[in-house]
Backbone bond lengths (Angstrom), bond angles and torsions (degrees), N, CA, C in turn:
res aa  C-N    CA-C-N  psi(-1)  N-CA   C-N-CA  omega(-1)  CA-C   N-CA-C  phi
1 X - - - 1.434 - - 1.575 108.75 -
2 X 1.144 121.99 134.48 1.479 130.07 -174.85 1.540 109.25 -113.81
3 X 1.325 107.71 124.35 1.561 116.37 173.06 1.482 110.77 -116.44
4 X 1.219 116.46 135.34 1.451 123.09 179.58 1.486 110.25 -137.12
5 X 1.259 116.27 70.73 1.447 123.26 -176.80 1.525 108.10 -82.06
6 X 1.338 117.69 138.61 1.383 126.23 -178.17 1.624 107.86 -122.93
7 X 1.213 117.78 133.22 1.537 120.38 -178.91 1.476 107.64 -74.15
8 X 1.391 118.74 126.41 1.386 120.43 -174.82 1.606 111.30 -122.45
9 X 1.223 112.62 -36.51 1.502 115.69 -175.83 1.460 113.79 -151.60
10 X 1.318 120.17 158.24 1.421 128.13 -179.36 1.434 114.59 -104.34
11 X 1.421 117.59 118.05 1.381 117.04 -178.64 1.614 104.65 -119.24
12 X 1.420 112.11 152.14 1.423 114.01 172.14 1.535 113.57 99.08
13 X 1.166 123.12 -16.80 1.515 121.31 178.41 1.550 109.97 -112.17
14 X 1.328 112.95 166.24 1.420 121.60 -171.61 1.514 111.61 -120.32
15 X 1.285 114.40 162.06 1.469 117.39 173.36 1.517 106.93 -73.35
16 X 1.403 106.69 136.03 1.447 109.77 -178.03 1.460 111.24 -109.50
17 X 1.326 121.01 -50.60 1.350 126.66 175.95 1.589 110.65 -177.41
18 X 1.290 111.59 165.19 1.488 110.23 -179.09 1.628 107.04 131.12
19 X 1.305 114.35 175.50 1.496 122.46 177.09 1.484 108.58 -77.14
20 X 1.402 113.00 135.02 1.484 119.93 164.88 1.453 107.04 -112.78
21 X 1.374 109.82 121.78 1.545 111.18 -172.13 1.543 106.77 -125.44
22 X 1.364 114.43 150.68 1.364 130.49 174.00 1.510 110.43 -93.09
23 X 1.410 114.26 147.23 1.496 118.59 170.55 1.562 107.65 -68.40
24 X 1.323 117.06 172.35 1.453 119.39 179.72 1.491 111.97 -64.58
25 X 1.331 118.73 -35.72 1.449 123.27 -177.51 1.519 114.09 -83.66
26 X 1.351 112.12 -7.26 1.521 117.80 175.49 1.507 111.51 80.43
27 X 1.359 123.86 9.21 1.488 122.87 -173.92 1.522 108.87 -98.56
28 X 1.329 120.08 -7.15 1.468 124.90 -175.93 1.376 115.95 -127.50
29 X 1.221 124.07 135.95 1.542 125.07 175.80 1.565 105.21 -115.91
30 X 1.292 118.20 133.88 1.439 125.69 173.73 1.547 108.29 -109.41
31 X 1.305 123.05 129.56 1.406 127.25 -175.73 1.419 109.70 -144.47
32 X 1.515 112.60 128.67 1.446 114.93 170.92 1.517 113.67 -73.31
33 X 1.259 115.96 133.92 1.531 123.05 179.99 1.560 106.97 -120.81
34 X 1.361 116.59 79.73 1.454 114.50 -176.78 1.473 106.46 80.27
35 X 1.310 114.78 -126.23 1.534 119.79 -177.72 1.577 108.88 -109.83
36 X 1.308 110.52 25.74 1.557 116.60 169.91 1.553 110.65 -126.44
37 X 1.184 115.40 167.83 1.489 122.14 176.13 1.511 110.29 -122.45
38 X 1.434 115.33 125.56 1.445 120.13 176.64 1.464 108.58 -104.14
39 X 1.335 116.04 148.33 1.457 124.97 -179.43 1.588 107.13 -124.48
40 X 1.369 109.63 119.55 1.497 115.48 -177.53 1.530 109.69 -108.51
41 X 1.366 119.37 118.63 1.341 124.71 177.50 1.563 110.54 -86.14
42 X 1.342 123.39 103.87 1.443 123.25 -166.55 1.582 107.80 -81.75
43 X 1.254 122.42 -19.32 1.444 123.33 173.92 1.449 115.68 -70.92
44 X 1.305 113.63 -44.53 1.591 119.61 -174.15 1.535 110.41 -99.13
45 X 1.416 116.27 0.66 1.436 121.18 -171.76 1.548 113.09 46.97
46 X 1.288 115.32 60.30 1.504 121.55 178.59 1.589 105.10 -133.73
47 X 1.289 109.62 159.23 1.415 117.42 174.02 1.533 110.70 -144.82
48 X 1.318 116.71 156.09 1.439 123.09 173.71 1.575 108.50 -150.82
49 X 1.220 113.92 162.24 1.492 120.88 179.52 1.496 107.49 -118.80
50 X 1.318 121.01 127.91 1.412 130.48 -175.57 1.633 103.69 -59.65
51 X 1.423 115.25 137.09 1.361 120.66 -171.79 1.613 118.54 -80.00
52 X 1.347 114.73 32.43 1.494 116.08 174.56 1.492 103.00 -145.66
53 X 1.338 116.78 172.28 1.399 125.47 -179.66 1.524 111.72 -145.05
54 X 1.278 112.83 161.03 1.453 122.67 -179.57 1.514 110.14 -94.51
55 X 1.299 125.71 165.88 1.435 125.87 174.09 1.439 110.89 -70.62
56 X 1.389 120.19 -31.98 1.368 122.42 -173.81 1.556 106.37 -128.89
57 X 1.285 122.82 172.82 1.500 123.18 179.11 1.494 113.56 -64.94
58 X 1.270 118.62 145.68 1.415 126.25 -178.20 1.557 103.82 -81.90
59 X 1.413 112.64 140.13 1.495 113.83 -173.79 1.660 105.79 -127.84
60 X 1.366 118.31 -29.03 1.432 118.47 -169.33 1.615 106.59 -132.37
61 X 1.319 117.36 129.99 1.440 123.68 -179.72 1.486 109.23 -126.36
62 X 1.294 118.83 147.63 1.422 124.29 170.82 1.582 110.72 -148.39
63 X 1.326 112.48 130.51 1.507 113.20 -178.91 1.521 110.68 -109.83
64 X 1.281 118.84 136.32 1.394 122.02 178.12 1.526 115.04 -64.07
65 X 1.285 119.91 152.19 1.536 120.21 -174.45 1.573 111.95 -57.85
66 X 1.438 116.52 -23.95 1.398 117.86 177.69 1.480 116.00 -78.12
67 X 1.400 110.79 -18.68 1.518 118.15 178.66 1.520 110.29 85.59
68 X 1.365 121.00 6.69 1.409 119.15 -175.00 1.521 111.32 -98.90
69 X 1.452 118.21 -33.60 1.507 117.44 -174.84 1.579 103.37 -109.83
70 X 1.283 111.12 137.67 1.480 124.81 -178.45 1.601 104.42 -117.05
71 X 1.316 120.95 126.98 1.387 124.80 169.17 1.588 109.58 -103.10
72 X 1.362 119.71 123.63 1.388 117.01 -175.90 1.664 105.15 -134.82
73 X 1.322 107.65 128.41 1.392 113.91 178.51 1.530 114.26 -109.59
74 X 1.248 125.12 145.19 1.420 129.17 178.06 1.510 113.05 -101.63
75 X 1.330 116.78 163.17 1.442 124.05 -172.96 1.476 115.24 -59.27
76 X 1.256 118.93 -16.05 1.556 123.49 178.72 1.557 112.30 -102.30
77 X 1.317 118.77 1.82 1.476 119.82 179.59 1.420 119.69 94.46
78 X 1.327 118.31 13.39 1.580 120.28 169.03 1.421 109.78 -82.68
79 X 1.313 119.88 134.61 1.508 127.43 179.66 1.477 108.57 -114.45
80 X 1.320 115.00 128.07 1.563 120.52 172.62 1.463 110.99 -111.05
81 X 1.275 121.02 131.75 1.481 122.12 161.68 1.438 108.88 -101.76
82 X 1.271 110.23 130.98 1.577 119.43 -164.71 1.559 104.29 -129.44
83 X 1.415 106.36 135.83 1.529 114.80 169.71 1.514 107.82 -93.26
84 X 1.329 115.74 117.22 1.518 115.82 -178.04 1.387 114.58 -72.17
85 X 1.417 120.72 -30.64 1.410 124.97 179.51 1.548 111.49 -60.36
86 X 1.328 116.46 -42.59 1.474 120.22 -177.94 1.412 110.34 -100.38
87 X 1.408 121.01 -0.53 1.482 121.76 -177.42 1.529 112.51 48.89
88 X 1.267 111.39 53.02 1.613 116.00 -177.70 1.474 106.74 -141.25
89 X 1.443 110.26 147.05 1.414 119.24 171.77 1.444 115.10 -78.46
90 X 1.325 120.62 119.17 1.482 123.98 -175.73 1.481 110.07 -84.53
91 X 1.405 119.44 -35.73 1.431 125.93 -169.49 1.473 112.19 -156.36
92 X 1.338 117.72 140.75 1.366 123.97 -177.87 1.621 106.19 -127.03
93 X 1.298 115.44 136.74 1.518 114.00 172.67 1.598 105.44 -149.13
94 X 1.290 109.50 138.59 1.418 122.25 -178.85 1.474 113.04 -98.78
95 X 1.341 127.19 117.44 1.398 128.53 166.29 1.428 110.18 -96.18
96 X 1.290 114.91 162.44 1.488 119.51 -171.74 1.554 111.94 -89.51
97 X 1.350 114.60 4.40 1.569 120.29 -171.15 1.479 100.62 -142.94
98 X 1.408 110.15 152.74 1.425 115.75 174.25 1.477 111.99 -63.37
99 X 1.355 113.25 147.24 1.577 117.15 178.39 1.584 106.05 -97.03
100 X 1.356 112.25 126.89 1.410 120.14 178.64 1.499 117.05 -80.28
101 X 1.351 119.17 -36.80 1.358 121.58 178.97 1.515 113.76 -160.36
102 X 1.354 122.02 153.62 1.378 122.13 -176.48 1.661 100.55 -133.88
103 X 1.301 113.57 144.65 1.498 118.19 176.72 1.605 108.69 -153.75
104 X 1.428 113.01 138.63 1.331 121.18 170.65 1.549 112.24 -82.03
105 X 1.373 113.09 159.59 1.442 117.53 174.63 1.577 103.83 -82.75
106 X 1.397 114.49 164.12 1.465 114.07 -173.63 1.514 113.01 -65.76
107 X 1.322 121.50 -24.83 1.460 118.81 174.56 1.402 113.30 -86.15
108 X 1.371 122.83 -12.06 1.390 128.17 172.16 1.529 109.40 81.78
109 X 1.251 120.40 17.57 1.496 126.42 174.35 1.546 113.31 -86.97
110 X 1.313 115.59 -24.88 1.422 121.93 178.86 1.501 114.12 -129.32
111 X 1.367 112.53 163.77 1.429 114.94 169.74 1.428 112.46 -145.58
112 X 1.332 119.15 157.34 1.434 121.20 179.89 1.554 109.69 -130.44
113 X 1.290 118.86 142.76 1.498 120.73 171.61 1.545 111.14 -131.66
114 X 1.269 111.13 151.91 1.385 117.58 173.50 1.508 122.17 -110.42
115 X 1.236 114.64 136.09 1.491 117.89 -177.53 1.553 103.63 -104.42
116 X 1.362 111.77 -176.02 1.539 113.68 -173.93 1.538 111.30 -67.44
117 X 1.309 121.58 -37.57 1.488 125.02 -179.41 1.538 114.19 -109.66
118 X 1.186 117.73 -9.33 1.565 120.69 -170.23 1.431 114.91 -155.59
119 X 1.298 115.63 160.86 1.378 124.67 178.99 1.507 112.70 -100.72
120 X 1.360 123.47 157.07 1.437 127.74 174.66 1.452 105.40 -140.08
121 X 1.349 110.48 136.31 1.475 114.30 177.56 1.605 105.99 -128.25
122 X 1.238 112.63 139.90 1.501 120.67 178.41 1.567 109.79 -107.75
123 X 1.230 117.43 124.12 1.455 118.27 -168.75 1.533 109.19 -120.06
124 X 1.266 117.00 41.49 1.484 124.61 -179.11 1.585 106.66 -85.15
125 X 1.320 115.80 135.13 1.398 117.95 173.17 1.537 118.22 -85.40
126 X 1.353 114.71 -1.52 1.497 122.05 -169.85 1.466 106.72 -86.67
127 X 1.315 124.85 -4.26 1.490 124.29 -173.91 1.499 104.28 -87.31
């Protein structure tokens, strides 16, 4: 007998805290649910949970203007750069302090994040 189960959605946990963000067209909501991220498609009335998790609960989210790249920070300062099309983490970085907020530039080429005592800006053109 062959079983090929695939994780699709998260049941049984509740929203704890963190940023709830809308996509630019307003049809999708991204919400941290503990140490996972759930994506709600408001037009088609569907939802799914991204197939990875952080070590701690996510607290800050930022979506690029194109809607493809998501930056998620957990409560201990680990930052994930996520490709939403492939549902895969592209890059991980640990900071030594909790991240307070994350924001993309209007053109989506840069992002900035703030820690408890300092700011950090990423100036890569590859995003």
